[in-house]
PDB file of N, H, CA, C and O in Angstrom:
ATOM      1  N   UNK A   1       0.876  -1.136  -0.029  1.00  0.00           N
ATOM      2  CA  UNK A   1       0.018   0.004   0.076  1.00  0.00           C
ATOM      3  C   UNK A   1       0.905   1.273   0.083  1.00  0.00           C
ATOM      4  O   UNK A   1       1.928   1.329   0.765  1.00  0.00           O
ATOM      5  N   UNK A   2       0.453   2.344  -0.742  1.00  0.00           N
ATOM      6  H   UNK A   2      -0.379   2.298  -1.296  1.00  0.00           H
ATOM      7  CA  UNK A   2       1.237   3.520  -0.832  1.00  0.00           C
ATOM      8  C   UNK A   2       1.118   4.501   0.286  1.00  0.00           C
ATOM      9  O   UNK A   2       1.851   5.485   0.383  1.00  0.00           O
ATOM     10  N   UNK A   3       0.087   4.170   1.196  1.00  0.00           N
ATOM     11  H   UNK A   3      -0.508   3.371   1.116  1.00  0.00           H
ATOM     12  CA  UNK A   3      -0.056   5.143   2.212  1.00  0.00           C
ATOM     13  C   UNK A   3       0.555   4.554   3.593  1.00  0.00           C
ATOM     14  O   UNK A   3       0.178   3.529   4.159  1.00  0.00           O
ATOM     15  N   UNK A   4       1.462   5.330   3.957  1.00  0.00           N
ATOM     16  H   UNK A   4       1.768   6.163   3.497  1.00  0.00           H
ATOM     17  CA  UNK A   4       2.207   5.055   5.308  1.00  0.00           C
ATOM     18  C   UNK A   4       1.577   5.863   6.472  1.00  0.00           C
ATOM     19  O   UNK A   4       1.242   7.046   6.399  1.00  0.00           O
ATOM     20  N   UNK A   5       1.456   5.003   7.629  1.00  0.00           N
ATOM     21  H   UNK A   5       1.728   4.042   7.688  1.00  0.00           H
ATOM     22  CA  UNK A   5       0.749   5.723   8.853  1.00  0.00           C
ATOM     23  C   UNK A   5       1.913   6.106   9.771  1.00  0.00           C
ATOM     24  O   UNK A   5       2.654   5.196  10.142  1.00  0.00           O
ATOM     25  N   UNK A   6       2.115   7.175  10.115  1.00  0.00           N
ATOM     26  H   UNK A   6       1.513   7.914   9.813  1.00  0.00           H
ATOM     27  CA  UNK A   6       3.205   7.740  10.975  1.00  0.00           C
ATOM     28  C   UNK A   6       2.630   8.170  12.429  1.00  0.00           C
ATOM     29  O   UNK A   6       3.133   9.073  13.097  1.00  0.00           O
ATOM     30  N   UNK A   7       1.589   7.459  12.800  1.00  0.00           N
ATOM     31  H   UNK A   7       1.180   6.726  12.257  1.00  0.00           H
ATOM     32  CA  UNK A   7       0.872   7.814  14.040  1.00  0.00           C
ATOM     33  C   UNK A   7       1.817   7.676  15.184  1.00  0.00           C
ATOM     34  O   UNK A   7       1.918   8.555  16.040  1.00  0.00           O
ATOM     35  N   UNK A   8       2.579   6.459  15.199  1.00  0.00           N
ATOM     36  H   UNK A   8       2.496   5.745  14.503  1.00  0.00           H
ATOM     37  CA  UNK A   8       3.529   6.198  16.177  1.00  0.00           C
ATOM     38  C   UNK A   8       4.544   7.286  16.401  1.00  0.00           C
ATOM     39  O   UNK A   8       4.901   7.554  17.549  1.00  0.00           O
ATOM     40  N   UNK A   9       5.053   7.960  15.298  1.00  0.00           N
ATOM     41  H   UNK A   9       4.763   7.743  14.366  1.00  0.00           H
ATOM     42  CA  UNK A   9       6.117   8.961  15.377  1.00  0.00           C
ATOM     43  C   UNK A   9       5.360  10.210  16.114  1.00  0.00           C
ATOM     44  O   UNK A   9       6.003  10.845  16.949  1.00  0.00           O
ATOM     45  N   UNK A  10       4.091  10.553  15.843  1.00  0.00           N
ATOM     46  H   UNK A  10       3.569  10.036  15.165  1.00  0.00           H
ATOM     47  CA  UNK A  10       3.502  11.589  16.384  1.00  0.00           C
ATOM     48  C   UNK A  10       3.230  11.504  17.784  1.00  0.00           C
ATOM     49  O   UNK A  10       3.364  12.470  18.535  1.00  0.00           O
ATOM     50  N   UNK A  11       2.785  10.170  18.222  1.00  0.00           N
ATOM     51  H   UNK A  11       2.677   9.385  17.612  1.00  0.00           H
ATOM     52  CA  UNK A  11       2.519   9.912  19.569  1.00  0.00           C
ATOM     53  C   UNK A  11       3.759  10.067  20.389  1.00  0.00           C
ATOM     54  O   UNK A  11       3.705  10.677  21.457  1.00  0.00           O
ATOM     55  N   UNK A  12       4.990   9.494  19.900  1.00  0.00           N
ATOM     56  H   UNK A  12       5.033   8.998  19.032  1.00  0.00           H
ATOM     57  CA  UNK A  12       6.243   9.551  20.569  1.00  0.00           C
ATOM     58  C   UNK A  12       6.728  11.070  20.695  1.00  0.00           C
ATOM     59  O   UNK A  12       7.307  11.467  21.706  1.00  0.00           O
ATOM     60  N   UNK A  13       6.473  11.827  19.683  1.00  0.00           N
ATOM     61  H   UNK A  13       6.002  11.504  18.862  1.00  0.00           H
ATOM     62  CA  UNK A  13       6.772  13.192  19.690  1.00  0.00           C
ATOM     63  C   UNK A  13       6.025  14.092  20.793  1.00  0.00           C
ATOM     64  O   UNK A  13       6.596  15.016  21.372  1.00  0.00           O
ATOM     65  N   UNK A  14       4.856  13.771  20.993  1.00  0.00           N
ATOM     66  H   UNK A  14       4.393  13.021  20.522  1.00  0.00           H
ATOM     67  CA  UNK A  14       3.928  14.500  21.862  1.00  0.00           C
ATOM     68  C   UNK A  14       4.086  13.776  23.103  1.00  0.00           C
ATOM     69  O   UNK A  14       3.478  14.277  24.049  1.00  0.00           O
ATOM     70  N   UNK A  15       4.740  12.736  23.339  1.00  0.00           N
ATOM     71  H   UNK A  15       5.234  12.330  22.570  1.00  0.00           H
ATOM     72  CA  UNK A  15       4.880  12.008  24.611  1.00  0.00           C
ATOM     73  C   UNK A  15       3.592  11.746  25.317  1.00  0.00           C
ATOM     74  O   UNK A  15       3.469  11.937  26.527  1.00  0.00           O
ATOM     75  N   UNK A  16       2.589  11.285  24.514  1.00  0.00           N
ATOM     76  H   UNK A  16       2.690  11.130  23.531  1.00  0.00           H
ATOM     77  CA  UNK A  16       1.355  10.828  25.187  1.00  0.00           C
ATOM     78  C   UNK A  16       1.118   9.287  25.128  1.00  0.00           C
ATOM     79  O   UNK A  16       1.530   8.716  24.118  1.00  0.00           O
ATOM     80  N   UNK A  17       0.614   8.683  25.917  1.00  0.00           N
ATOM     81  H   UNK A  17       0.279   9.147  26.738  1.00  0.00           H
ATOM     82  CA  UNK A  17       0.427   7.339  26.015  1.00  0.00           C
ATOM     83  C   UNK A  17      -0.754   6.871  25.201  1.00  0.00           C
ATOM     84  O   UNK A  17      -1.808   7.499  25.299  1.00  0.00           O
ATOM     85  N   UNK A  18      -0.672   5.842  24.421  1.00  0.00           N
ATOM     86  H   UNK A  18       0.184   5.332  24.341  1.00  0.00           H
ATOM     87  CA  UNK A  18      -1.773   5.266  23.644  1.00  0.00           C
ATOM     88  C   UNK A  18      -3.154   5.277  24.343  1.00  0.00           C
ATOM     89  O   UNK A  18      -4.152   5.708  23.766  1.00  0.00           O
ATOM     90  N   UNK A  19      -3.181   4.788  25.606  1.00  0.00           N
ATOM     91  H   UNK A  19      -2.371   4.438  26.076  1.00  0.00           H
ATOM     92  CA  UNK A  19      -4.382   4.698  26.388  1.00  0.00           C
ATOM     93  C   UNK A  19      -4.943   6.067  26.555  1.00  0.00           C
ATOM     94  O   UNK A  19      -6.157   6.172  26.379  1.00  0.00           O
ATOM     95  N   UNK A  20      -4.322   7.042  26.837  1.00  0.00           N
ATOM     96  H   UNK A  20      -3.336   6.956  26.980  1.00  0.00           H
ATOM     97  CA  UNK A  20      -4.834   8.385  26.899  1.00  0.00           C
ATOM     98  C   UNK A  20      -5.306   8.975  25.626  1.00  0.00           C
ATOM     99  O   UNK A  20      -6.330   9.658  25.607  1.00  0.00           O
ATOM    100  N   UNK A  21      -4.517   8.713  24.420  1.00  0.00           N
ATOM    101  H   UNK A  21      -3.685   8.158  24.435  1.00  0.00           H
ATOM    102  CA  UNK A  21      -5.001   9.196  23.211  1.00  0.00           C
ATOM    103  C   UNK A  21      -6.249   8.498  22.788  1.00  0.00           C
ATOM    104  O   UNK A  21      -7.169   9.154  22.301  1.00  0.00           O
ATOM    105  N   UNK A  22      -6.335   7.231  22.940  1.00  0.00           N
ATOM    106  H   UNK A  22      -5.587   6.697  23.336  1.00  0.00           H
ATOM    107  CA  UNK A  22      -7.508   6.438  22.634  1.00  0.00           C
ATOM    108  C   UNK A  22      -8.757   7.089  23.410  1.00  0.00           C
ATOM    109  O   UNK A  22      -9.826   7.377  22.873  1.00  0.00           O
ATOM    110  N   UNK A  23      -8.452   7.262  24.701  1.00  0.00           N
ATOM    111  H   UNK A  23      -7.583   7.029  25.137  1.00  0.00           H
ATOM    112  CA  UNK A  23      -9.655   7.843  25.441  1.00  0.00           C
ATOM    113  C   UNK A  23     -10.029   9.294  25.009  1.00  0.00           C
ATOM    114  O   UNK A  23     -11.209   9.593  24.831  1.00  0.00           O
ATOM    115  N   UNK A  24      -9.131  10.093  24.860  1.00  0.00           N
ATOM    116  H   UNK A  24      -8.172   9.849  25.005  1.00  0.00           H
ATOM    117  CA  UNK A  24      -9.356  11.368  24.357  1.00  0.00           C
ATOM    118  C   UNK A  24      -9.972  11.485  22.839  1.00  0.00           C
ATOM    119  O   UNK A  24     -10.572  12.497  22.479  1.00  0.00           O
ATOM    120  N   UNK A  25      -9.789  10.481  22.083  1.00  0.00           N
ATOM    121  H   UNK A  25      -9.301   9.658  22.375  1.00  0.00           H
ATOM    122  CA  UNK A  25     -10.280  10.478  20.799  1.00  0.00           C
ATOM    123  C   UNK A  25     -11.697   9.818  20.790  1.00  0.00           C
ATOM    124  O   UNK A  25     -12.539  10.142  19.953  1.00  0.00           O
ATOM    125  N   UNK A  26     -11.933   8.850  21.784  1.00  0.00           N
ATOM    126  H   UNK A  26     -11.249   8.587  22.464  1.00  0.00           H
ATOM    127  CA  UNK A  26     -13.123   8.230  21.884  1.00  0.00           C
ATOM    128  C   UNK A  26     -13.199   6.902  21.014  1.00  0.00           C
ATOM    129  O   UNK A  26     -14.254   6.535  20.496  1.00  0.00           O
ATOM    130  N   UNK A  27     -12.073   6.250  20.900  1.00  0.00           N
ATOM    131  H   UNK A  27     -11.216   6.547  21.321  1.00  0.00           H
ATOM    132  CA  UNK A  27     -11.843   4.969  20.317  1.00  0.00           C
ATOM    133  C   UNK A  27     -11.168   3.997  21.171  1.00  0.00           C
ATOM    134  O   UNK A  27     -10.504   4.363  22.140  1.00  0.00           O
ATOM    135  N   UNK A  28     -11.330   2.630  20.811  1.00  0.00           N
ATOM    136  H   UNK A  28     -11.870   2.332  20.023  1.00  0.00           H
ATOM    137  CA  UNK A  28     -10.741   1.659  21.881  1.00  0.00           C
ATOM    138  C   UNK A  28      -9.261   1.615  21.591  1.00  0.00           C
ATOM    139  O   UNK A  28      -8.775   2.015  20.533  1.00  0.00           O
ATOM    140  N   UNK A  29      -8.570   1.101  22.605  1.00  0.00           N
ATOM    141  H   UNK A  29      -8.965   0.776  23.465  1.00  0.00           H
ATOM    142  CA  UNK A  29      -6.994   0.945  22.382  1.00  0.00           C
ATOM    143  C   UNK A  29      -6.688   0.068  21.399  1.00  0.00           C
ATOM    144  O   UNK A  29      -5.676   0.182  20.707  1.00  0.00           O
ATOM    145  N   UNK A  30      -7.589  -0.915  21.269  1.00  0.00           N
ATOM    146  H   UNK A  30      -8.411  -1.008  21.831  1.00  0.00           H
ATOM    147  CA  UNK A  30      -7.304  -1.980  20.146  1.00  0.00           C
ATOM    148  C   UNK A  30      -7.474  -1.317  18.749  1.00  0.00           C
ATOM    149  O   UNK A  30      -6.656  -1.554  17.860  1.00  0.00           O
ATOM    150  N   UNK A  31      -8.517  -0.500  18.556  1.00  0.00           N
ATOM    151  H   UNK A  31      -9.182  -0.308  19.278  1.00  0.00           H
ATOM    152  CA  UNK A  31      -8.692   0.147  17.217  1.00  0.00           C
ATOM    153  C   UNK A  31      -7.367   1.343  17.059  1.00  0.00           C
ATOM    154  O   UNK A  31      -6.864   1.615  15.969  1.00  0.00           O
ATOM    155  N   UNK A  32      -6.994   1.889  18.207  1.00  0.00           N
ATOM    156  H   UNK A  32      -7.402   1.667  19.092  1.00  0.00           H
ATOM    157  CA  UNK A  32      -5.884   2.735  17.994  1.00  0.00           C
ATOM    158  C   UNK A  32      -4.617   2.003  17.624  1.00  0.00           C
ATOM    159  O   UNK A  32      -3.776   2.460  16.850  1.00  0.00           O
ATOM    160  N   UNK A  33      -4.535   0.790  18.253  1.00  0.00           N
ATOM    161  H   UNK A  33      -5.218   0.419  18.882  1.00  0.00           H
ATOM    162  CA  UNK A  33      -3.307  -0.037  17.856  1.00  0.00           C
ATOM    163  C   UNK A  33      -3.298  -0.398  16.360  1.00  0.00           C
ATOM    164  O   UNK A  33      -2.267  -0.370  15.689  1.00  0.00           O
ATOM    165  N   UNK A  34      -4.544  -0.750  15.859  1.00  0.00           N
ATOM    166  H   UNK A  34      -5.383  -0.773  16.404  1.00  0.00           H
ATOM    167  CA  UNK A  34      -4.626  -1.211  14.404  1.00  0.00           C
ATOM    168  C   UNK A  34      -4.326   0.032  13.614  1.00  0.00           C
ATOM    169  O   UNK A  34      -3.671  -0.076  12.577  1.00  0.00           O
ATOM    170  N   UNK A  35      -4.754   1.209  14.026  1.00  0.00           N
ATOM    171  H   UNK A  35      -5.286   1.297  14.868  1.00  0.00           H
ATOM    172  CA  UNK A  35      -4.455   2.360  13.326  1.00  0.00           C
ATOM    173  C   UNK A  35      -2.949   2.717  13.184  1.00  0.00           C
ATOM    174  O   UNK A  35      -2.401   3.082  12.144  1.00  0.00           O
ATOM    175  N   UNK A  36      -2.336   2.541  14.474  1.00  0.00           N
ATOM    176  H   UNK A  36      -2.781   2.245  15.319  1.00  0.00           H
ATOM    177  CA  UNK A  36      -0.850   2.824  14.564  1.00  0.00           C
ATOM    178  C   UNK A  36       0.004   1.916  13.799  1.00  0.00           C
ATOM    179  O   UNK A  36       1.082   2.278  13.328  1.00  0.00           O
ATOM    180  N   UNK A  37      -0.517   0.636  13.663  1.00  0.00           N
ATOM    181  H   UNK A  37      -1.393   0.342  14.045  1.00  0.00           H
ATOM    182  CA  UNK A  37       0.231  -0.299  12.783  1.00  0.00           C
ATOM    183  C   UNK A  37      -0.030  -0.324  11.206  1.00  0.00           C
ATOM    184  O   UNK A  37       0.568  -1.041  10.404  1.00  0.00           O
ATOM    185  N   UNK A  38      -0.991   0.555  10.932  1.00  0.00           N
ATOM    186  H   UNK A  38      -1.477   1.138  11.584  1.00  0.00           H
ATOM    187  CA  UNK A  38      -1.437   0.656   9.601  1.00  0.00           C
ATOM    188  C   UNK A  38      -2.253  -0.557   9.071  1.00  0.00           C
ATOM    189  O   UNK A  38      -2.300  -0.783   7.862  1.00  0.00           O
ATOM    190  N   UNK A  39      -2.889  -1.331   9.973  1.00  0.00           N
ATOM    191  H   UNK A  39      -2.850  -1.148  10.956  1.00  0.00           H
ATOM    192  CA  UNK A  39      -3.590  -2.538   9.529  1.00  0.00           C
ATOM    193  C   UNK A  39      -5.065  -2.226   9.379  1.00  0.00           C
ATOM    194  O   UNK A  39      -5.903  -3.116   9.524  1.00  0.00           O
ATOM    195  N   UNK A  40      -5.401  -0.951   9.086  1.00  0.00           N
ATOM    196  H   UNK A  40      -4.721  -0.228   8.969  1.00  0.00           H
ATOM    197  CA  UNK A  40      -6.844  -0.549   8.757  1.00  0.00           C
ATOM    198  C   UNK A  40      -6.981  -0.193   7.307  1.00  0.00           C
ATOM    199  O   UNK A  40      -6.065   0.313   6.659  1.00  0.00           O
ATOM    200  N   UNK A  41      -8.095  -0.463   6.857  1.00  0.00           N
ATOM    201  H   UNK A  41      -8.839  -0.874   7.384  1.00  0.00           H
ATOM    202  CA  UNK A  41      -8.368  -0.056   5.416  1.00  0.00           C
ATOM    203  C   UNK A  41      -8.913   1.336   5.217  1.00  0.00           C
ATOM    204  O   UNK A  41      -9.044   1.839   4.101  1.00  0.00           O
ATOM    205  N   UNK A  42      -9.228   1.940   6.357  1.00  0.00           N
ATOM    206  H   UNK A  42      -9.122   1.531   7.263  1.00  0.00           H
ATOM    207  CA  UNK A  42      -9.795   3.441   6.276  1.00  0.00           C
ATOM    208  C   UNK A  42      -9.959   3.899   7.616  1.00  0.00           C
ATOM    209  O   UNK A  42      -9.986   3.164   8.604  1.00  0.00           O
ATOM    210  N   UNK A  43     -10.074   5.193   7.614  1.00  0.00           N
ATOM    211  H   UNK A  43     -10.053   5.790   6.812  1.00  0.00           H
ATOM    212  CA  UNK A  43     -10.286   6.004   8.897  1.00  0.00           C
ATOM    213  C   UNK A  43     -11.369   6.992   8.722  1.00  0.00           C
ATOM    214  O   UNK A  43     -11.503   7.538   7.627  1.00  0.00           O
ATOM    215  N   UNK A  44     -12.163   7.271   9.724  1.00  0.00           N
ATOM    216  H   UNK A  44     -12.054   6.828  10.614  1.00  0.00           H
ATOM    217  CA  UNK A  44     -13.238   8.207   9.423  1.00  0.00           C
ATOM    218  C   UNK A  44     -12.521   9.660   9.680  1.00  0.00           C
ATOM    219  O   UNK A  44     -11.585   9.780  10.470  1.00  0.00           O
ATOM    220  N   UNK A  45     -13.027  10.673   8.976  1.00  0.00           N
ATOM    221  H   UNK A  45     -13.787  10.575   8.334  1.00  0.00           H
ATOM    222  CA  UNK A  45     -12.585  11.877   9.035  1.00  0.00           C
ATOM    223  C   UNK A  45     -12.774  12.531  10.473  1.00  0.00           C
ATOM    224  O   UNK A  45     -11.939  13.290  10.964  1.00  0.00           O
ATOM    225  N   UNK A  46     -13.848  12.192  11.037  1.00  0.00           N
ATOM    226  H   UNK A  46     -14.526  11.575  10.638  1.00  0.00           H
ATOM    227  CA  UNK A  46     -14.104  12.614  12.348  1.00  0.00           C
ATOM    228  C   UNK A  46     -12.977  12.057  13.337  1.00  0.00           C
ATOM    229  O   UNK A  46     -12.472  12.748  14.222  1.00  0.00           O
ATOM    230  N   UNK A  47     -12.665  10.807  13.097  1.00  0.00           N
ATOM    231  H   UNK A  47     -13.075  10.246  12.378  1.00  0.00           H
ATOM    232  CA  UNK A  47     -11.540  10.175  14.116  1.00  0.00           C
ATOM    233  C   UNK A  47     -10.193  11.007  13.869  1.00  0.00           C
ATOM    234  O   UNK A  47      -9.493  11.459  14.774  1.00  0.00           O
ATOM    235  N   UNK A  48      -9.932  11.141  12.442  1.00  0.00           N
ATOM    236  H   UNK A  48     -10.501  10.773  11.706  1.00  0.00           H
ATOM    237  CA  UNK A  48      -8.634  11.875  12.097  1.00  0.00           C
ATOM    238  C   UNK A  48      -8.626  13.156  12.662  1.00  0.00           C
ATOM    239  O   UNK A  48      -7.596  13.581  13.185  1.00  0.00           O
ATOM    240  N   UNK A  49      -9.695  13.849  12.616  1.00  0.00           N
ATOM    241  H   UNK A  49     -10.532  13.503  12.190  1.00  0.00           H
ATOM    242  CA  UNK A  49      -9.906  15.284  12.997  1.00  0.00           C
ATOM    243  C   UNK A  49      -9.571  15.230  14.528  1.00  0.00           C
ATOM    244  O   UNK A  49      -8.791  16.060  14.994  1.00  0.00           O
ATOM    245  N   UNK A  50     -10.119  14.312  15.283  1.00  0.00           N
ATOM    246  H   UNK A  50     -10.753  13.638  14.904  1.00  0.00           H
ATOM    247  CA  UNK A  50      -9.912  14.418  16.757  1.00  0.00           C
ATOM    248  C   UNK A  50      -8.510  13.992  17.065  1.00  0.00           C
ATOM    249  O   UNK A  50      -7.913  14.574  17.970  1.00  0.00           O
ATOM    250  N   UNK A  51      -7.936  13.037  16.401  1.00  0.00           N
ATOM    251  H   UNK A  51      -8.421  12.563  15.666  1.00  0.00           H
ATOM    252  CA  UNK A  51      -6.483  12.711  16.642  1.00  0.00           C
ATOM    253  C   UNK A  51      -5.483  14.005  16.400  1.00  0.00           C
ATOM    254  O   UNK A  51      -4.546  14.306  17.140  1.00  0.00           O
ATOM    255  N   UNK A  52      -5.834  14.614  15.357  1.00  0.00           N
ATOM    256  H   UNK A  52      -6.595  14.370  14.755  1.00  0.00           H
ATOM    257  CA  UNK A  52      -4.972  15.933  14.999  1.00  0.00           C
ATOM    258  C   UNK A  52      -5.326  16.985  16.083  1.00  0.00           C
ATOM    259  O   UNK A  52      -4.418  17.731  16.449  1.00  0.00           O
ATOM    260  N   UNK A  53      -6.435  17.101  16.575  1.00  0.00           N
ATOM    261  H   UNK A  53      -7.172  16.495  16.278  1.00  0.00           H
ATOM    262  CA  UNK A  53      -6.833  18.014  17.575  1.00  0.00           C
ATOM    263  C   UNK A  53      -6.010  17.651  18.871  1.00  0.00           C
ATOM    264  O   UNK A  53      -5.413  18.516  19.511  1.00  0.00           O
ATOM    265  N   UNK A  54      -6.016  16.394  19.197  1.00  0.00           N
ATOM    266  H   UNK A  54      -6.502  15.691  18.677  1.00  0.00           H
ATOM    267  CA  UNK A  54      -5.336  15.944  20.520  1.00  0.00           C
ATOM    268  C   UNK A  54      -3.846  16.056  20.482  1.00  0.00           C
ATOM    269  O   UNK A  54      -3.178  16.440  21.442  1.00  0.00           O
ATOM    270  N   UNK A  55      -3.329  15.677  19.247  1.00  0.00           N
ATOM    271  H   UNK A  55      -3.871  15.365  18.468  1.00  0.00           H
ATOM    272  CA  UNK A  55      -1.786  15.614  19.089  1.00  0.00           C
ATOM    273  C   UNK A  55      -1.327  17.005  18.604  1.00  0.00           C
ATOM    274  O   UNK A  55      -0.123  17.259  18.592  1.00  0.00           O
ATOM    275  N   UNK A  56      -2.238  17.916  18.203  1.00  0.00           N
ATOM    276  H   UNK A  56      -3.217  17.710  18.213  1.00  0.00           H
ATOM    277  CA  UNK A  56      -1.829  19.376  17.826  1.00  0.00           C
ATOM    278  C   UNK A  56      -1.027  19.122  16.478  1.00  0.00           C
ATOM    279  O   UNK A  56       0.085  19.638  16.367  1.00  0.00           O
ATOM    280  N   UNK A  57      -1.497  18.423  15.550  1.00  0.00           N
ATOM    281  H   UNK A  57      -2.400  18.004  15.640  1.00  0.00           H
ATOM    282  CA  UNK A  57      -0.851  18.165  14.236  1.00  0.00           C
ATOM    283  C   UNK A  57      -1.786  18.188  13.032  1.00  0.00           C
ATOM    284  O   UNK A  57      -3.006  18.301  13.152  1.00  0.00           O
ATOM    285  N   UNK A  58      -1.143  18.073  11.852  1.00  0.00           N
ATOM    286  H   UNK A  58      -0.152  17.981  11.755  1.00  0.00           H
ATOM    287  CA  UNK A  58      -1.895  17.995  10.641  1.00  0.00           C
ATOM    288  C   UNK A  58      -2.020  16.652  10.102  1.00  0.00           C
ATOM    289  O   UNK A  58      -1.151  15.806  10.313  1.00  0.00           O
ATOM    290  N   UNK A  59      -3.192  16.390   9.330  1.00  0.00           N
ATOM    291  H   UNK A  59      -3.897  17.077   9.158  1.00  0.00           H
ATOM    292  CA  UNK A  59      -3.276  14.955   8.846  1.00  0.00           C
ATOM    293  C   UNK A  59      -2.051  14.502   8.025  1.00  0.00           C
ATOM    294  O   UNK A  59      -1.770  13.306   7.955  1.00  0.00           O
ATOM    295  N   UNK A  60      -1.312  15.461   7.397  1.00  0.00           N
ATOM    296  H   UNK A  60      -1.541  16.433   7.454  1.00  0.00           H
ATOM    297  CA  UNK A  60      -0.025  15.144   6.642  1.00  0.00           C
ATOM    298  C   UNK A  60       0.969  14.543   7.709  1.00  0.00           C
ATOM    299  O   UNK A  60       1.757  13.664   7.359  1.00  0.00           O
ATOM    300  N   UNK A  61       0.943  15.003   8.997  1.00  0.00           N
ATOM    301  H   UNK A  61       0.303  15.717   9.281  1.00  0.00           H
ATOM    302  CA  UNK A  61       1.908  14.598   9.842  1.00  0.00           C
ATOM    303  C   UNK A  61       1.609  13.146  10.243  1.00  0.00           C
ATOM    304  O   UNK A  61       2.503  12.520  10.813  1.00  0.00           O
ATOM    305  N   UNK A  62       0.433  12.559   9.996  1.00  0.00           N
ATOM    306  H   UNK A  62      -0.293  13.068   9.534  1.00  0.00           H
ATOM    307  CA  UNK A  62       0.065  11.079  10.311  1.00  0.00           C
ATOM    308  C   UNK A  62       0.081  10.288   9.063  1.00  0.00           C
ATOM    309  O   UNK A  62       0.480   9.125   9.127  1.00  0.00           O
ATOM    310  N   UNK A  63      -0.301  10.779   7.950  1.00  0.00           N
ATOM    311  H   UNK A  63      -0.625  11.724   7.898  1.00  0.00           H
ATOM    312  CA  UNK A  63      -0.515   9.998   6.832  1.00  0.00           C
ATOM    313  C   UNK A  63       0.515  10.544   5.814  1.00  0.00           C
ATOM    314  O   UNK A  63       0.708  11.751   5.671  1.00  0.00           O
ATOM    315  N   UNK A  64       1.199   9.537   5.079  1.00  0.00           N
ATOM    316  H   UNK A  64       1.042   8.556   5.195  1.00  0.00           H
ATOM    317  CA  UNK A  64       2.121   9.961   4.130  1.00  0.00           C
ATOM    318  C   UNK A  64       1.984   9.057   2.733  1.00  0.00           C
ATOM    319  O   UNK A  64       1.787   7.842   2.754  1.00  0.00           O
ATOM    320  N   UNK A  65       2.104   9.745   1.678  1.00  0.00           N
ATOM    321  H   UNK A  65       2.264  10.731   1.662  1.00  0.00           H
ATOM    322  CA  UNK A  65       2.013   8.898   0.379  1.00  0.00           C
ATOM    323  C   UNK A  65       3.474   8.497   0.104  1.00  0.00           C
ATOM    324  O   UNK A  65       4.393   9.312   0.026  1.00  0.00           O
ATOM    325  N   UNK A  66       3.604   7.148  -0.037  1.00  0.00           N
ATOM    326  H   UNK A  66       2.857   6.486   0.027  1.00  0.00           H
ATOM    327  CA  UNK A  66       4.922   6.682  -0.382  1.00  0.00           C
ATOM    328  C   UNK A  66       4.828   5.773  -1.768  1.00  0.00           C
ATOM    329  O   UNK A  66       4.345   4.647  -1.648  1.00  0.00           O
ATOM    330  N   UNK A  67       5.221   6.165  -2.936  1.00  0.00           N
ATOM    331  H   UNK A  67       5.614   7.080  -3.034  1.00  0.00           H
ATOM    332  CA  UNK A  67       4.966   5.530  -4.168  1.00  0.00           C
ATOM    333  C   UNK A  67       5.548   4.023  -3.849  1.00  0.00           C
ATOM    334  O   UNK A  67       6.471   3.849  -3.054  1.00  0.00           O
ATOM    335  N   UNK A  68       4.965   3.060  -4.492  1.00  0.00           N
ATOM    336  H   UNK A  68       4.216   3.201  -5.138  1.00  0.00           H
ATOM    337  CA  UNK A  68       5.626   1.733  -4.480  1.00  0.00           C
ATOM    338  C   UNK A  68       6.720   1.572  -5.351  1.00  0.00           C
ATOM    339  O   UNK A  68       7.320   0.498  -5.397  1.00  0.00           O
TER     340      UNK A  68
END
C-alpha cells in the first residue's frame, strides 16, 4: 500500500500514552493499535480530526504517500 501511517511517530513526539490518546479520541485501544500499525483499510474523518486535535498536528503528519 502506498499510504504510510506515521501515528507512532507523532505519539512519541507528543509524549502521550496510547491509552490516553484512545480515551481522548473516543476509540478503543485496540482500534488505536490497528491504526498505529497501519492495519486498517480506512479511517473516519471525524476520528482523524480528533487525533489531530489531541496531538496538535496536521493530517499530513500522520498519513504519508509513499510510491511503491
